Chimera marker file (.cmm) of the C-alpha trace (Angstrom):
<marker_set name="trace">
<marker id="1" x="-11.449" y="3.976" z="12.031" r="1" g="1" b="0" radius="0.5"/>
<marker id="2" x="-8.088" y="2.477" z="11.159" r="1" g="1" b="0" radius="0.5"/>
<marker id="3" x="-6.418" y="4.036" z="8.149" r="1" g="1" b="0" radius="0.5"/>
<marker id="4" x="-5.190" y="1.900" z="5.283" r="1" g="1" b="0" radius="0.5"/>
<marker id="5" x="-2.394" y="2.796" z="2.900" r="1" g="1" b="0" radius="0.5"/>
<marker id="6" x="-3.878" y="4.183" z="-0.305" r="1" g="1" b="0" radius="0.5"/>
<marker id="7" x="-1.116" y="2.492" z="-2.285" r="1" g="1" b="0" radius="0.5"/>
<marker id="8" x="-0.686" y="-1.054" z="-0.927" r="1" g="1" b="0" radius="0.5"/>
<marker id="9" x="-3.767" y="-1.435" z="1.289" r="1" g="1" b="0" radius="0.5"/>
<marker id="10" x="-1.790" y="-2.199" z="4.452" r="1" g="1" b="0" radius="0.5"/>
<marker id="11" x="-3.588" y="-1.290" z="7.692" r="1" g="1" b="0" radius="0.5"/>
<marker id="12" x="-1.830" y="1.574" z="9.448" r="1" g="1" b="0" radius="0.5"/>
<marker id="13" x="-2.689" y="0.875" z="13.080" r="1" g="1" b="0" radius="0.5"/>
<marker id="14" x="-0.526" y="3.692" z="14.410" r="1" g="1" b="0" radius="0.5"/>
<marker id="15" x="1.394" y="6.777" z="13.318" r="1" g="1" b="0" radius="0.5"/>
<marker id="16" x="4.713" y="4.925" z="13.180" r="1" g="1" b="0" radius="0.5"/>
<marker id="17" x="3.505" y="3.343" z="9.930" r="1" g="1" b="0" radius="0.5"/>
<marker id="18" x="2.613" y="6.646" z="8.219" r="1" g="1" b="0" radius="0.5"/>
<marker id="19" x="4.707" y="7.807" z="5.287" r="1" g="1" b="0" radius="0.5"/>
<marker id="20" x="6.562" y="11.129" z="5.201" r="1" g="1" b="0" radius="0.5"/>
<marker id="21" x="5.921" y="14.242" z="3.141" r="1" g="1" b="0" radius="0.5"/>
<marker id="22" x="8.754" y="16.259" z="1.580" r="1" g="1" b="0" radius="0.5"/>
<marker id="23" x="8.759" y="18.639" z="4.574" r="1" g="1" b="0" radius="0.5"/>
<marker id="24" x="9.101" y="15.721" z="7.001" r="1" g="1" b="0" radius="0.5"/>
<marker id="25" x="5.503" y="15.858" z="8.210" r="1" g="1" b="0" radius="0.5"/>
<marker id="26" x="3.472" y="12.662" z="8.401" r="1" g="1" b="0" radius="0.5"/>
<marker id="27" x="1.416" y="11.522" z="5.461" r="1" g="1" b="0" radius="0.5"/>
<marker id="28" x="-1.705" y="9.738" z="6.701" r="1" g="1" b="0" radius="0.5"/>
<marker id="29" x="-2.709" y="8.426" z="3.269" r="1" g="1" b="0" radius="0.5"/>
<marker id="30" x="0.334" y="6.296" z="2.483" r="1" g="1" b="0" radius="0.5"/>
<marker id="31" x="2.492" y="3.960" z="4.586" r="1" g="1" b="0" radius="0.5"/>
<marker id="32" x="6.219" y="4.376" z="5.183" r="1" g="1" b="0" radius="0.5"/>
<marker id="33" x="6.957" y="1.400" z="2.926" r="1" g="1" b="0" radius="0.5"/>
<marker id="34" x="5.292" y="3.083" z="-0.074" r="1" g="1" b="0" radius="0.5"/>
<marker id="35" x="5.836" y="6.797" z="0.526" r="1" g="1" b="0" radius="0.5"/>
<marker id="36" x="8.936" y="8.625" z="1.741" r="1" g="1" b="0" radius="0.5"/>
<marker id="37" x="10.143" y="12.199" z="1.395" r="1" g="1" b="0" radius="0.5"/>
<marker id="38" x="7.028" y="13.302" z="-0.447" r="1" g="1" b="0" radius="0.5"/>
<marker id="39" x="7.072" y="10.683" z="-3.187" r="1" g="1" b="0" radius="0.5"/>
<marker id="40" x="6.495" y="7.013" z="-3.799" r="1" g="1" b="0" radius="0.5"/>
<marker id="41" x="9.522" y="4.857" z="-3.072" r="1" g="1" b="0" radius="0.5"/>
<marker id="42" x="9.044" y="2.825" z="-6.261" r="1" g="1" b="0" radius="0.5"/>
<marker id="43" x="7.619" y="3.811" z="-9.611" r="1" g="1" b="0" radius="0.5"/>
<marker id="44" x="5.568" y="0.711" z="-10.270" r="1" g="1" b="0" radius="0.5"/>
<marker id="45" x="2.401" y="-0.493" z="-11.917" r="1" g="1" b="0" radius="0.5"/>
<marker id="46" x="-0.543" y="-1.872" z="-9.986" r="1" g="1" b="0" radius="0.5"/>
<marker id="47" x="0.423" y="-5.352" z="-11.224" r="1" g="1" b="0" radius="0.5"/>
<marker id="48" x="3.926" y="-4.924" z="-9.795" r="1" g="1" b="0" radius="0.5"/>
<marker id="49" x="2.452" y="-3.729" z="-6.486" r="1" g="1" b="0" radius="0.5"/>
<marker id="50" x="0.220" y="-6.810" z="-6.302" r="1" g="1" b="0" radius="0.5"/>
<marker id="51" x="3.208" y="-9.083" z="-6.949" r="1" g="1" b="0" radius="0.5"/>
<marker id="52" x="5.305" y="-7.400" z="-4.264" r="1" g="1" b="0" radius="0.5"/>
<marker id="53" x="2.503" y="-7.537" z="-1.646" r="1" g="1" b="0" radius="0.5"/>
<marker id="54" x="1.635" y="-11.236" z="-2.046" r="1" g="1" b="0" radius="0.5"/>
<marker id="55" x="4.637" y="-12.592" z="-0.055" r="1" g="1" b="0" radius="0.5"/>
<marker id="56" x="3.773" y="-10.388" z="2.940" r="1" g="1" b="0" radius="0.5"/>
<marker id="57" x="0.186" y="-11.626" z="2.960" r="1" g="1" b="0" radius="0.5"/>
<marker id="58" x="1.335" y="-15.258" z="2.636" r="1" g="1" b="0" radius="0.5"/>
<marker id="59" x="3.545" y="-14.668" z="5.688" r="1" g="1" b="0" radius="0.5"/>
<marker id="60" x="0.346" y="-13.630" z="7.527" r="1" g="1" b="0" radius="0.5"/>
<marker id="61" x="-1.205" y="-17.026" z="6.769" r="1" g="1" b="0" radius="0.5"/>
<marker id="62" x="-2.941" y="-16.639" z="3.399" r="1" g="1" b="0" radius="0.5"/>
<marker id="63" x="-2.383" y="-18.694" z="0.291" r="1" g="1" b="0" radius="0.5"/>
<marker id="64" x="-0.911" y="-16.930" z="-2.744" r="1" g="1" b="0" radius="0.5"/>
<marker id="65" x="-4.273" y="-17.278" z="-4.494" r="1" g="1" b="0" radius="0.5"/>
<marker id="66" x="-6.190" y="-15.720" z="-1.576" r="1" g="1" b="0" radius="0.5"/>
<marker id="67" x="-3.718" y="-12.837" z="-1.369" r="1" g="1" b="0" radius="0.5"/>
<marker id="68" x="-3.872" y="-12.220" z="-5.129" r="1" g="1" b="0" radius="0.5"/>
<marker id="69" x="-7.686" y="-12.253" z="-5.108" r="1" g="1" b="0" radius="0.5"/>
<marker id="70" x="-7.842" y="-9.747" z="-2.240" r="1" g="1" b="0" radius="0.5"/>
<marker id="71" x="-5.273" y="-7.433" z="-3.805" r="1" g="1" b="0" radius="0.5"/>
<marker id="72" x="-6.874" y="-7.547" z="-7.261" r="1" g="1" b="0" radius="0.5"/>
<marker id="73" x="-10.265" y="-6.699" z="-5.773" r="1" g="1" b="0" radius="0.5"/>
<marker id="74" x="-9.103" y="-3.881" z="-3.476" r="1" g="1" b="0" radius="0.5"/>
<marker id="75" x="-6.049" y="-2.090" z="-4.904" r="1" g="1" b="0" radius="0.5"/>
<marker id="76" x="-7.815" y="-0.628" z="-7.967" r="1" g="1" b="0" radius="0.5"/>
<marker id="77" x="-10.063" y="1.358" z="-5.593" r="1" g="1" b="0" radius="0.5"/>
<marker id="78" x="-7.215" y="2.933" z="-3.623" r="1" g="1" b="0" radius="0.5"/>
<marker id="79" x="-6.241" y="6.546" z="-4.305" r="1" g="1" b="0" radius="0.5"/>
<marker id="80" x="-2.842" y="5.831" z="-5.912" r="1" g="1" b="0" radius="0.5"/>
<marker id="81" x="-4.321" y="3.546" z="-8.557" r="1" g="1" b="0" radius="0.5"/>
<marker id="82" x="-7.494" y="5.471" z="-9.436" r="1" g="1" b="0" radius="0.5"/>
<marker id="83" x="-5.790" y="7.160" z="-12.403" r="1" g="1" b="0" radius="0.5"/>
<marker id="84" x="-4.480" y="3.890" z="-13.834" r="1" g="1" b="0" radius="0.5"/>
<marker id="85" x="-7.655" y="1.834" z="-14.001" r="1" g="1" b="0" radius="0.5"/>
<link id1="1" id2="2" r="1" g="1" b="0" radius="0.2"/>
<link id1="2" id2="3" r="1" g="1" b="0" radius="0.2"/>
<link id1="3" id2="4" r="1" g="1" b="0" radius="0.2"/>
<link id1="4" id2="5" r="1" g="1" b="0" radius="0.2"/>
<link id1="5" id2="6" r="1" g="1" b="0" radius="0.2"/>
<link id1="6" id2="7" r="1" g="1" b="0" radius="0.2"/>
<link id1="7" id2="8" r="1" g="1" b="0" radius="0.2"/>
<link id1="8" id2="9" r="1" g="1" b="0" radius="0.2"/>
<link id1="9" id2="10" r="1" g="1" b="0" radius="0.2"/>
<link id1="10" id2="11" r="1" g="1" b="0" radius="0.2"/>
<link id1="11" id2="12" r="1" g="1" b="0" radius="0.2"/>
<link id1="12" id2="13" r="1" g="1" b="0" radius="0.2"/>
<link id1="13" id2="14" r="1" g="1" b="0" radius="0.2"/>
<link id1="14" id2="15" r="1" g="1" b="0" radius="0.2"/>
<link id1="15" id2="16" r="1" g="1" b="0" radius="0.2"/>
<link id1="16" id2="17" r="1" g="1" b="0" radius="0.2"/>
<link id1="17" id2="18" r="1" g="1" b="0" radius="0.2"/>
<link id1="18" id2="19" r="1" g="1" b="0" radius="0.2"/>
<link id1="19" id2="20" r="1" g="1" b="0" radius="0.2"/>
<link id1="20" id2="21" r="1" g="1" b="0" radius="0.2"/>
<link id1="21" id2="22" r="1" g="1" b="0" radius="0.2"/>
<link id1="22" id2="23" r="1" g="1" b="0" radius="0.2"/>
<link id1="23" id2="24" r="1" g="1" b="0" radius="0.2"/>
<link id1="24" id2="25" r="1" g="1" b="0" radius="0.2"/>
<link id1="25" id2="26" r="1" g="1" b="0" radius="0.2"/>
<link id1="26" id2="27" r="1" g="1" b="0" radius="0.2"/>
<link id1="27" id2="28" r="1" g="1" b="0" radius="0.2"/>
<link id1="28" id2="29" r="1" g="1" b="0" radius="0.2"/>
<link id1="29" id2="30" r="1" g="1" b="0" radius="0.2"/>
<link id1="30" id2="31" r="1" g="1" b="0" radius="0.2"/>
<link id1="31" id2="32" r="1" g="1" b="0" radius="0.2"/>
<link id1="32" id2="33" r="1" g="1" b="0" radius="0.2"/>
<link id1="33" id2="34" r="1" g="1" b="0" radius="0.2"/>
<link id1="34" id2="35" r="1" g="1" b="0" radius="0.2"/>
<link id1="35" id2="36" r="1" g="1" b="0" radius="0.2"/>
<link id1="36" id2="37" r="1" g="1" b="0" radius="0.2"/>
<link id1="37" id2="38" r="1" g="1" b="0" radius="0.2"/>
<link id1="38" id2="39" r="1" g="1" b="0" radius="0.2"/>
<link id1="39" id2="40" r="1" g="1" b="0" radius="0.2"/>
<link id1="40" id2="41" r="1" g="1" b="0" radius="0.2"/>
<link id1="41" id2="42" r="1" g="1" b="0" radius="0.2"/>
<link id1="42" id2="43" r="1" g="1" b="0" radius="0.2"/>
<link id1="43" id2="44" r="1" g="1" b="0" radius="0.2"/>
<link id1="44" id2="45" r="1" g="1" b="0" radius="0.2"/>
<link id1="45" id2="46" r="1" g="1" b="0" radius="0.2"/>
<link id1="46" id2="47" r="1" g="1" b="0" radius="0.2"/>
<link id1="47" id2="48" r="1" g="1" b="0" radius="0.2"/>
<link id1="48" id2="49" r="1" g="1" b="0" radius="0.2"/>
<link id1="49" id2="50" r="1" g="1" b="0" radius="0.2"/>
<link id1="50" id2="51" r="1" g="1" b="0" radius="0.2"/>
<link id1="51" id2="52" r="1" g="1" b="0" radius="0.2"/>
<link id1="52" id2="53" r="1" g="1" b="0" radius="0.2"/>
<link id1="53" id2="54" r="1" g="1" b="0" radius="0.2"/>
<link id1="54" id2="55" r="1" g="1" b="0" radius="0.2"/>
<link id1="55" id2="56" r="1" g="1" b="0" radius="0.2"/>
<link id1="56" id2="57" r="1" g="1" b="0" radius="0.2"/>
<link id1="57" id2="58" r="1" g="1" b="0" radius="0.2"/>
<link id1="58" id2="59" r="1" g="1" b="0" radius="0.2"/>
<link id1="59" id2="60" r="1" g="1" b="0" radius="0.2"/>
<link id1="60" id2="61" r="1" g="1" b="0" radius="0.2"/>
<link id1="61" id2="62" r="1" g="1" b="0" radius="0.2"/>
<link id1="62" id2="63" r="1" g="1" b="0" radius="0.2"/>
<link id1="63" id2="64" r="1" g="1" b="0" radius="0.2"/>
<link id1="64" id2="65" r="1" g="1" b="0" radius="0.2"/>
<link id1="65" id2="66" r="1" g="1" b="0" radius="0.2"/>
<link id1="66" id2="67" r="1" g="1" b="0" radius="0.2"/>
<link id1="67" id2="68" r="1" g="1" b="0" radius="0.2"/>
<link id1="68" id2="69" r="1" g="1" b="0" radius="0.2"/>
<link id1="69" id2="70" r="1" g="1" b="0" radius="0.2"/>
<link id1="70" id2="71" r="1" g="1" b="0" radius="0.2"/>
<link id1="71" id2="72" r="1" g="1" b="0" radius="0.2"/>
<link id1="72" id2="73" r="1" g="1" b="0" radius="0.2"/>
<link id1="73" id2="74" r="1" g="1" b="0" radius="0.2"/>
<link id1="74" id2="75" r="1" g="1" b="0" radius="0.2"/>
<link id1="75" id2="76" r="1" g="1" b="0" radius="0.2"/>
<link id1="76" id2="77" r="1" g="1" b="0" radius="0.2"/>
<link id1="77" id2="78" r="1" g="1" b="0" radius="0.2"/>
<link id1="78" id2="79" r="1" g="1" b="0" radius="0.2"/>
<link id1="79" id2="80" r="1" g="1" b="0" radius="0.2"/>
<link id1="80" id2="81" r="1" g="1" b="0" radius="0.2"/>
<link id1="81" id2="82" r="1" g="1" b="0" radius="0.2"/>
<link id1="82" id2="83" r="1" g="1" b="0" radius="0.2"/>
<link id1="83" id2="84" r="1" g="1" b="0" radius="0.2"/>
<link id1="84" id2="85" r="1" g="1" b="0" radius="0.2"/>
</marker_set>
């Protein structure tokens, strides 16, 4: 089963997309765009994450509304955001 980033929801089709732990090992829970060197690259709220992900999803062919709906219905269930909802 393909892994998805537990921060932004991006599919991680291969190991090159995995984030990095503090010791340099791969982190299979978070993507390299969200997680680097053992911590999140940006200290942001779930609302800020949704806003920053929308343009990437629009580039993939979705409308802003479709992207927002998907993100609002999936991100709250991902590991990073469980504590905030």
